[in-house]
Legacy VTK file of the C-alpha trace (Angstrom):
# vtk DataFile Version 3.0
C-alpha trace
ASCII
DATASET POLYDATA
POINTS 554 float
-70.569 81.475 -135.005
-72.991 80.699 -132.425
-75.870 81.357 -134.859
-74.652 79.339 -137.616
-73.913 76.320 -135.907
-77.865 76.674 -134.956
-79.401 77.254 -138.261
-77.011 74.473 -140.035
-78.512 71.874 -136.691
-81.923 73.330 -137.815
-81.435 72.261 -141.280
-80.169 69.049 -140.528
-83.481 68.418 -138.303
-85.382 69.966 -141.033
-83.489 66.599 -143.462
-84.202 64.183 -140.645
-88.114 64.107 -141.850
-86.931 62.889 -145.139
-84.339 60.213 -143.893
-86.749 57.269 -144.259
-87.178 57.673 -148.294
-83.148 57.884 -148.272
-82.673 55.098 -146.486
-85.208 52.822 -147.470
-84.954 54.162 -151.344
-88.151 53.278 -154.073
-89.216 50.537 -150.701
-90.241 54.193 -149.223
-93.629 54.552 -148.647
-95.152 57.763 -149.779
-97.911 59.825 -150.304
-100.210 58.894 -153.380
-103.085 61.431 -153.779
-102.382 64.061 -155.622
-98.686 62.401 -156.010
-98.171 58.918 -157.597
-101.350 59.091 -159.131
-100.582 62.066 -160.879
-98.061 64.425 -160.704
-95.183 62.479 -160.462
-96.327 60.776 -163.710
-97.000 64.446 -165.753
-93.308 65.137 -164.847
-92.146 62.107 -165.768
-94.444 62.002 -169.148
-93.074 65.595 -169.917
-89.587 64.842 -170.161
-89.907 61.145 -171.999
-92.483 62.697 -174.985
-90.110 65.692 -175.194
-93.409 67.938 -174.866
-91.346 69.889 -171.619
-90.618 73.096 -174.005
-93.188 72.409 -176.635
-95.561 74.791 -178.017
-98.612 76.843 -176.829
-100.731 74.515 -179.186
-98.998 70.917 -178.740
-100.696 68.406 -176.658
-98.851 65.536 -174.689
-99.081 62.015 -176.945
-99.405 59.827 -174.186
-102.411 60.555 -171.878
-106.120 60.576 -172.896
-105.701 59.386 -176.546
-103.192 62.372 -176.993
-106.216 65.281 -176.376
-104.994 66.799 -173.659
-102.768 70.871 -174.276
-99.344 71.033 -173.079
-100.804 73.761 -170.868
-102.233 71.379 -168.707
-99.587 70.909 -166.771
-96.520 72.698 -164.975
-94.645 75.291 -166.987
-91.309 74.863 -168.677
-89.813 77.040 -166.535
-90.659 75.541 -162.424
-87.854 73.756 -161.363
-89.369 70.497 -160.035
-90.127 69.707 -163.575
-86.013 70.166 -164.296
-85.202 67.913 -161.494
-87.393 65.087 -163.373
-85.158 65.695 -166.221
-81.743 65.442 -164.585
-82.468 62.739 -162.411
-84.597 59.228 -162.372
-87.831 59.842 -161.163
-87.483 59.031 -157.138
-84.443 60.408 -157.342
-85.569 63.685 -158.184
-88.256 63.469 -155.477
-86.609 63.127 -152.775
-84.378 66.126 -153.788
-87.526 68.429 -153.804
-88.725 66.906 -150.333
-85.099 67.731 -149.521
-84.633 71.430 -150.824
-88.141 72.165 -150.251
-88.183 71.259 -145.918
-84.796 72.926 -145.815
-86.412 76.177 -147.075
-89.219 75.826 -145.222
-87.322 75.870 -141.935
-84.997 78.519 -143.120
-88.069 80.990 -143.735
-89.932 80.370 -140.572
-86.892 80.427 -138.588
-85.416 84.162 -139.958
-89.365 84.995 -140.117
-89.237 84.434 -136.292
-85.577 85.563 -135.510
-85.859 89.193 -137.686
-89.786 89.977 -137.244
-91.537 88.282 -134.418
-91.653 90.926 -131.300
-90.756 88.609 -128.690
-88.698 88.122 -125.394
-88.835 84.390 -126.231
-84.997 82.735 -126.369
-83.961 81.631 -130.096
-83.358 78.232 -129.294
-88.014 77.864 -129.530
-88.023 79.806 -132.274
-85.466 77.169 -134.207
-87.975 74.002 -132.869
-90.738 75.954 -134.098
-89.132 76.110 -137.586
-88.471 72.482 -137.455
-91.831 70.942 -136.381
-93.110 73.680 -139.721
-90.283 72.065 -141.752
-92.012 68.766 -140.911
-95.396 69.511 -141.903
-96.949 66.924 -144.860
-97.537 69.414 -147.126
-98.208 68.361 -150.715
-95.167 67.658 -152.481
-95.583 69.259 -155.741
-96.660 72.290 -154.352
-93.282 72.812 -153.692
-92.215 76.431 -151.840
-96.056 77.660 -152.422
-97.381 77.343 -149.301
-93.692 76.341 -147.060
-91.982 79.077 -149.070
-94.167 82.065 -147.761
-92.704 82.584 -144.606
-88.985 83.114 -146.496
-90.897 85.394 -149.134
-92.600 87.240 -145.821
-89.198 87.745 -144.404
-87.366 89.392 -147.838
-90.655 91.370 -148.173
-90.852 92.536 -144.103
-86.992 93.492 -144.873
-88.113 95.501 -147.823
-90.811 97.266 -145.970
-88.568 98.419 -143.165
-85.878 99.556 -145.447
-83.284 97.072 -144.468
-81.306 96.727 -147.605
-79.898 93.120 -148.354
-79.280 91.386 -151.430
-80.765 87.948 -149.901
-84.335 90.321 -150.393
-83.819 90.078 -153.942
-82.251 87.100 -154.401
-85.606 85.114 -152.018
-87.963 87.069 -154.390
-86.405 86.106 -157.808
-85.743 82.607 -157.256
-89.033 81.310 -155.281
-90.962 81.531 -158.231
-89.319 79.045 -159.998
-89.853 76.703 -157.392
-93.650 77.517 -157.172
-96.560 77.723 -157.952
-98.756 81.105 -158.769
-102.307 79.403 -158.567
-101.687 76.876 -155.974
-100.823 79.236 -152.807
-98.219 82.036 -154.223
-101.455 84.246 -155.332
-103.401 84.098 -152.236
-100.220 84.609 -150.362
-99.457 88.080 -152.804
-103.188 89.004 -152.561
-103.514 89.431 -148.493
-99.780 90.802 -148.439
-100.792 93.282 -151.236
-104.178 94.229 -149.283
-102.555 94.294 -145.698
-100.310 96.740 -146.827
-102.084 98.985 -149.143
-104.550 99.302 -145.782
-101.125 100.181 -143.919
-99.867 102.761 -146.291
-103.378 104.252 -146.055
-103.588 104.334 -141.845
-100.096 105.621 -141.877
-100.311 108.074 -145.023
-96.920 106.964 -146.354
-95.682 105.000 -149.459
-93.044 102.216 -149.682
-92.378 102.695 -153.025
-89.388 100.076 -152.874
-91.879 97.516 -151.852
-94.473 98.090 -153.871
-91.878 97.882 -156.866
-90.693 94.736 -155.666
-94.323 93.348 -155.502
-95.214 94.688 -158.660
-91.815 93.235 -160.333
-92.430 89.586 -158.687
-96.106 89.275 -160.054
-94.928 90.084 -163.151
-92.170 87.318 -162.755
-94.734 84.932 -162.005
-96.888 85.751 -164.479
-94.143 84.970 -167.227
-93.189 81.569 -165.570
-96.800 80.619 -165.796
-97.347 82.278 -169.516
-98.994 78.545 -170.383
-101.333 78.812 -167.464
-102.085 82.473 -169.036
-102.521 81.755 -172.018
-104.772 78.782 -171.637
-107.124 81.310 -169.645
-107.376 84.125 -171.533
-107.358 83.110 -174.968
-107.736 78.951 -175.436
-111.490 79.240 -176.735
-112.174 75.478 -177.111
-114.213 74.525 -174.228
-112.548 72.359 -171.331
-113.550 70.144 -168.416
-113.140 73.573 -165.911
-116.427 74.330 -167.966
-118.405 71.588 -166.150
-117.044 72.234 -162.558
-119.490 72.986 -160.081
-120.801 75.887 -159.012
-121.450 74.768 -154.992
-123.979 72.286 -153.702
-123.769 73.007 -149.667
-126.445 74.672 -147.938
-125.915 76.932 -145.251
-125.652 74.207 -142.237
-123.216 71.899 -144.161
-120.982 75.139 -144.893
-121.056 75.508 -141.093
-120.138 72.012 -140.599
-117.178 72.080 -143.512
-116.187 75.560 -141.893
-115.128 73.531 -138.552
-113.797 70.583 -140.078
-111.484 72.551 -142.085
-110.533 74.403 -138.862
-109.586 71.031 -136.970
-108.133 69.197 -140.024
-107.395 71.706 -142.424
-107.066 71.191 -146.009
-105.415 67.863 -147.904
-102.787 70.188 -149.854
-101.611 71.988 -146.910
-101.857 70.235 -143.589
-100.705 72.020 -140.744
-101.141 69.345 -138.244
-102.696 71.872 -135.675
-104.717 69.004 -133.975
-104.664 68.482 -131.305
-101.993 70.322 -129.765
-101.964 73.907 -131.414
-105.876 74.064 -131.902
-106.461 73.076 -128.145
-103.203 75.810 -126.946
-105.514 78.174 -129.012
-108.565 77.481 -127.923
-107.029 77.783 -124.342
-104.744 80.663 -124.452
-107.709 82.490 -127.040
-110.192 82.403 -124.338
-107.789 84.213 -122.055
-106.330 87.191 -124.345
-110.123 87.837 -125.881
-111.338 88.830 -122.530
-108.139 90.643 -121.447
-107.635 92.371 -124.696
-104.243 93.597 -123.769
-102.074 95.204 -126.358
-99.886 92.813 -125.629
-101.477 90.429 -127.058
-103.019 92.246 -130.241
-101.034 89.638 -132.886
-102.255 86.735 -131.343
-105.918 88.096 -131.450
-104.978 88.973 -134.930
-103.733 85.530 -136.300
-106.700 83.812 -134.253
-108.988 85.944 -136.184
-107.387 85.386 -139.387
-107.317 81.966 -139.030
-111.251 81.539 -138.872
-111.671 83.779 -141.416
-109.785 81.745 -143.559
-112.123 78.566 -142.929
-114.618 80.405 -143.065
-114.390 81.558 -146.519
-113.198 78.227 -147.813
-115.773 76.655 -146.346
-118.447 79.327 -147.604
-116.962 79.413 -151.658
-119.034 76.288 -151.815
-122.303 77.556 -150.370
-124.966 77.162 -152.803
-125.777 81.121 -152.176
-123.137 82.250 -154.815
-124.366 79.888 -157.266
-126.856 82.711 -159.043
-122.976 84.921 -159.366
-120.908 81.782 -160.615
-123.279 80.980 -163.153
-122.858 84.156 -164.741
-118.982 85.079 -163.981
-117.563 81.979 -165.424
-114.089 82.780 -163.646
-115.652 82.203 -160.365
-116.374 78.605 -161.740
-113.062 77.805 -163.173
-111.037 79.371 -160.519
-111.466 77.869 -157.113
-110.930 81.529 -155.457
-111.233 79.017 -151.839
-107.694 78.477 -151.790
-106.716 81.715 -149.487
-106.046 78.308 -146.651
-103.051 77.887 -148.133
-101.810 80.508 -145.934
-102.997 78.429 -142.857
-99.367 76.063 -142.403
-97.741 79.770 -141.941
-99.862 81.509 -140.077
-100.844 78.629 -137.340
-97.210 77.824 -136.616
-96.769 82.119 -136.329
-99.690 82.046 -133.678
-97.856 78.996 -131.931
-95.019 80.637 -131.454
-96.475 83.687 -130.401
-98.785 81.477 -128.103
-95.332 80.306 -126.505
-94.037 84.024 -125.970
-97.078 84.637 -124.246
-96.355 81.473 -121.897
-92.961 82.640 -121.572
-93.986 86.048 -120.271
-96.113 83.903 -117.917
-93.328 82.103 -116.846
-94.919 78.808 -117.772
-91.536 77.705 -119.433
-92.409 73.770 -118.599
-95.488 73.864 -120.471
-93.825 75.411 -123.383
-91.711 72.338 -123.365
-94.269 70.071 -122.780
-96.242 71.545 -126.064
-93.122 71.324 -127.966
-92.359 68.035 -127.637
-95.813 66.615 -128.070
-96.487 68.798 -131.308
-92.897 66.925 -132.591
-94.539 63.176 -131.767
-97.231 64.249 -133.642
-95.483 65.143 -136.438
-93.312 62.344 -136.438
-96.636 60.276 -136.459
-97.574 62.118 -139.663
-94.160 60.845 -141.133
-95.063 59.286 -144.390
-93.332 56.175 -143.741
-95.179 55.713 -140.792
-98.928 57.565 -142.116
-98.951 55.289 -145.518
-97.344 52.254 -144.088
-100.683 50.398 -144.763
-100.237 51.345 -149.010
-98.041 50.411 -151.542
-94.271 51.659 -151.180
-93.417 53.527 -154.479
-92.116 50.718 -155.956
-94.539 48.227 -155.549
-97.295 50.841 -156.504
-95.761 51.524 -160.260
-94.781 47.741 -160.457
-91.887 48.670 -163.145
-90.878 44.706 -163.429
-94.460 43.644 -163.711
-95.558 45.894 -166.047
-91.875 44.917 -168.214
-93.725 41.486 -168.841
-96.933 42.423 -169.866
-95.474 44.782 -172.671
-93.045 41.712 -173.523
-96.198 39.482 -173.467
-98.217 42.052 -175.989
-95.012 42.276 -178.115
-96.064 45.366 -179.725
-94.754 48.874 -179.761
-96.056 50.801 -176.582
-96.630 53.237 -179.695
-98.863 50.779 -181.505
-101.528 50.652 -178.799
-103.627 52.466 -175.489
-104.761 50.526 -172.785
-107.710 51.199 -169.733
-107.447 50.717 -166.296
-110.172 49.393 -163.893
-109.632 49.180 -159.530
-106.037 50.976 -160.036
-104.662 53.985 -161.008
-104.001 54.703 -164.817
-100.934 56.795 -163.965
-99.339 52.829 -163.476
-99.387 52.236 -166.609
-98.614 56.140 -167.698
-95.339 55.340 -165.199
-94.389 52.341 -167.449
-94.686 54.103 -170.641
-97.844 52.642 -171.664
-100.159 55.143 -173.554
-103.793 55.416 -172.172
-107.127 57.160 -173.276
-108.018 57.071 -169.374
-105.811 59.269 -166.785
-106.243 62.449 -164.130
-105.462 65.689 -165.148
-106.066 69.312 -164.469
-108.525 69.903 -167.728
-108.503 68.508 -171.490
-111.583 68.892 -174.288
-114.778 68.876 -173.332
-116.140 66.626 -176.437
-113.349 64.143 -175.279
-115.252 64.138 -171.924
-118.566 63.456 -173.483
-117.043 60.941 -175.603
-115.667 59.113 -172.420
-118.746 59.614 -170.860
-120.903 57.306 -173.282
-118.100 54.162 -172.353
-118.746 54.656 -168.414
-122.606 55.923 -169.263
-123.988 52.317 -167.825
-122.087 52.592 -164.582
-122.953 55.944 -163.547
-126.360 55.522 -163.954
-125.968 52.562 -161.355
-124.341 55.289 -159.163
-125.247 58.752 -158.449
-122.148 59.450 -156.157
-120.073 58.523 -159.724
-122.190 60.326 -161.715
-122.064 63.560 -160.013
-118.066 62.876 -159.427
-117.166 62.512 -163.235
-120.343 64.737 -164.790
-119.451 68.063 -162.185
-115.642 67.954 -161.609
-114.646 64.941 -164.072
-110.829 65.340 -163.847
-110.153 61.372 -163.085
-110.947 60.199 -166.649
-111.168 56.580 -165.075
-113.197 53.295 -165.989
-115.254 53.660 -163.105
-117.186 50.542 -161.909
-120.370 51.187 -159.401
-119.478 47.425 -157.601
-115.918 49.072 -156.723
-116.937 52.696 -156.103
-114.356 55.779 -155.775
-111.617 53.572 -154.587
-108.453 52.815 -157.123
-106.136 51.024 -154.795
-106.969 47.143 -155.369
-103.856 45.479 -154.481
-103.586 41.615 -154.509
-103.951 41.228 -151.090
-107.445 43.035 -151.579
-109.867 41.547 -154.202
-113.339 42.777 -154.861
-114.201 41.433 -158.067
-116.226 43.144 -160.514
-119.591 40.614 -161.720
-121.630 43.377 -163.534
-119.297 45.380 -165.436
-121.523 47.736 -167.524
-119.239 49.402 -170.003
-119.569 50.248 -173.803
-116.790 48.246 -175.069
-117.474 49.896 -178.639
-117.398 53.340 -177.646
-114.083 52.154 -175.551
-112.404 50.866 -178.750
-113.891 53.953 -180.915
-111.647 56.155 -178.406
-108.592 54.212 -179.750
-108.504 51.540 -176.626
-106.921 47.905 -177.059
-106.126 46.893 -173.894
-107.807 46.559 -170.441
-105.561 46.264 -167.520
-107.896 45.025 -164.408
-106.657 44.947 -161.084
-109.344 42.548 -160.083
-111.187 40.132 -161.903
-114.142 41.180 -164.616
-116.710 37.945 -163.974
-118.931 39.123 -166.827
-115.672 40.183 -169.464
-116.386 38.007 -172.111
-120.104 38.743 -172.869
-119.362 42.637 -172.972
-116.780 42.067 -175.148
-113.266 41.895 -173.601
-111.155 38.706 -173.851
-109.156 37.662 -171.179
-105.580 37.142 -171.753
-103.311 36.728 -169.161
-102.901 37.397 -165.374
-99.825 39.026 -164.634
-97.901 38.363 -161.129
-94.856 39.732 -159.269
-93.262 39.491 -156.600
-92.641 42.971 -155.327
-95.644 44.677 -157.016
-98.735 45.419 -155.458
-101.092 44.548 -157.931
-102.831 41.352 -159.783
-102.896 42.442 -163.375
-105.467 40.964 -165.722
-104.951 41.505 -169.494
-107.951 41.928 -171.676
-108.240 42.841 -175.244
-111.037 45.186 -176.646
-112.547 42.359 -179.115
-112.322 42.837 -182.380
-115.244 41.377 -183.072
-118.032 43.834 -180.843
-120.253 44.925 -183.288
-120.170 48.828 -183.713
LINES 1 555
554 0 1 2 3 4 5 6 7 8 9 10 11 12 13 14 15 16 17 18 19 20 21 22 23 24 25 26 27 28 29 30 31 32 33 34 35 36 37 38 39 40 41 42 43 44 45 46 47 48 49 50 51 52 53 54 55 56 57 58 59 60 61 62 63 64 65 66 67 68 69 70 71 72 73 74 75 76 77 78 79 80 81 82 83 84 85 86 87 88 89 90 91 92 93 94 95 96 97 98 99 100 101 102 103 104 105 106 107 108 109 110 111 112 113 114 115 116 117 118 119 120 121 122 123 124 125 126 127 128 129 130 131 132 133 134 135 136 137 138 139 140 141 142 143 144 145 146 147 148 149 150 151 152 153 154 155 156 157 158 159 160 161 162 163 164 165 166 167 168 169 170 171 172 173 174 175 176 177 178 179 180 181 182 183 184 185 186 187 188 189 190 191 192 193 194 195 196 197 198 199 200 201 202 203 204 205 206 207 208 209 210 211 212 213 214 215 216 217 218 219 220 221 222 223 224 225 226 227 228 229 230 231 232 233 234 235 236 237 238 239 240 241 242 243 244 245 246 247 248 249 250 251 252 253 254 255 256 257 258 259 260 261 262 263 264 265 266 267 268 269 270 271 272 273 274 275 276 277 278 279 280 281 282 283 284 285 286 287 288 289 290 291 292 293 294 295 296 297 298 299 300 301 302 303 304 305 306 307 308 309 310 311 312 313 314 315 316 317 318 319 320 321 322 323 324 325 326 327 328 329 330 331 332 333 334 335 336 337 338 339 340 341 342 343 344 345 346 347 348 349 350 351 352 353 354 355 356 357 358 359 360 361 362 363 364 365 366 367 368 369 370 371 372 373 374 375 376 377 378 379 380 381 382 383 384 385 386 387 388 389 390 391 392 393 394 395 396 397 398 399 400 401 402 403 404 405 406 407 408 409 410 411 412 413 414 415 416 417 418 419 420 421 422 423 424 425 426 427 428 429 430 431 432 433 434 435 436 437 438 439 440 441 442 443 444 445 446 447 448 449 450 451 452 453 454 455 456 457 458 459 460 461 462 463 464 465 466 467 468 469 470 471 472 473 474 475 476 477 478 479 480 481 482 483 484 485 486 487 488 489 490 491 492 493 494 495 496 497 498 499 500 501 502 503 504 505 506 507 508 509 510 511 512 513 514 515 516 517 518 519 520 521 522 523 524 525 526 527 528 529 530 531 532 533 534 535 536 537 538 539 540 541 542 543 544 545 546 547 548 549 550 551 552 553
């Protein structure tokens, strides 16, 4: 009963982190990058266009002039998109947050409790697990990162011969709420290599473990059938073919190594700085000097963290380029993503270091470190971290877009729009068809066609030119005067004085209107006819509607 009470308390504490989203509703502040500007809209679009379960050769009509393959988006059998089918988008988002944080806590707590060879009391493992569930994970990653401890717990149970139905349940269900390529494939690769070495050294064979391991890989490949098909059998060249192979020299790679070790990656932040990182530096110096058998797990995890950051940094080292030029998979697939393991490793290391302090009777230090890390993670709560950015409701501005659609007074299927100074995802969320957008990949010939529209602006900015040509998944109407910024709210206005875009080419692609978050001073001279400015109290934007002038000569 005491253990159940402890677990229930941990679940409630994990959910506490999501409380602002629940209490504030759509007035809450959430992550915009790779979230509001993309994934949420992708899920909503799949539902709105009835393309969730469409065929392997189908496209999604509302994005990039309808040329984007359905296979560029999440699998039909991934749980997060089902939430968007069953609930309104914001409700689905919050429910997903709650689910992930609950299972993140459960996984880390069970892993530390059942497989951590420590003497520190269980309440400290509980505290660590709660902190792990509070990490600012990438929302659309689902359990790809935060589900790793639960997977590891189940696999280690099987390895040790602990037969539980829960093991099978975990291994069967997590694939439906995680991404194979955005985390899990790297976890399984590391898991397989580690246990293969153990098998050789121990001269044993754990058949049940390898059976479960192989079965889960097959299950993931079946769930991710669209991704498998697009990588192996789609012949049409896509934007992936233009992906940058690597531009960092040796010393720039070294700087990236230290940056990643200190700050982590935006998609899997562990928020290890400053508390856990400084603890690692101090404890690491001591344990590497003494090299006691008891501290071998601490030393191993420190070396693993260093190796993961080093691999990430040097994946973009230009010394790889000759090999990447000959092996297309090395260009189209990001092998640097072993860093998705780091949150689990950081908090596992933190727990082992606290256990080491406990053995040295440093209880006050343990309480102090855990309290400081709690404060750090509370500061990273999205409501506090993104408080100076638009809220969910202000970002998507549905009432304002209702006014725009009413003014245009045509079915949204009869026209397409492009956006400047704001993410195209906003128009997409509001049911408008767009010729621009942010997607995982799209036909290379469309990239070439769109580039003609923005060629004049790319010529004025080497930074934007490199960004689009060497990556290009943000198919935006770039302006050299605005740069790589897409959040020009009504309180942050920077007029564009000389926009150099090919409006005739814009019309050929299919755009009828341009939505601009900032004034375009030379709109008339380039063939954009100003229609009206739209403002709304709860919106973050002041939107100018321009019509692509029908008199522009082609």
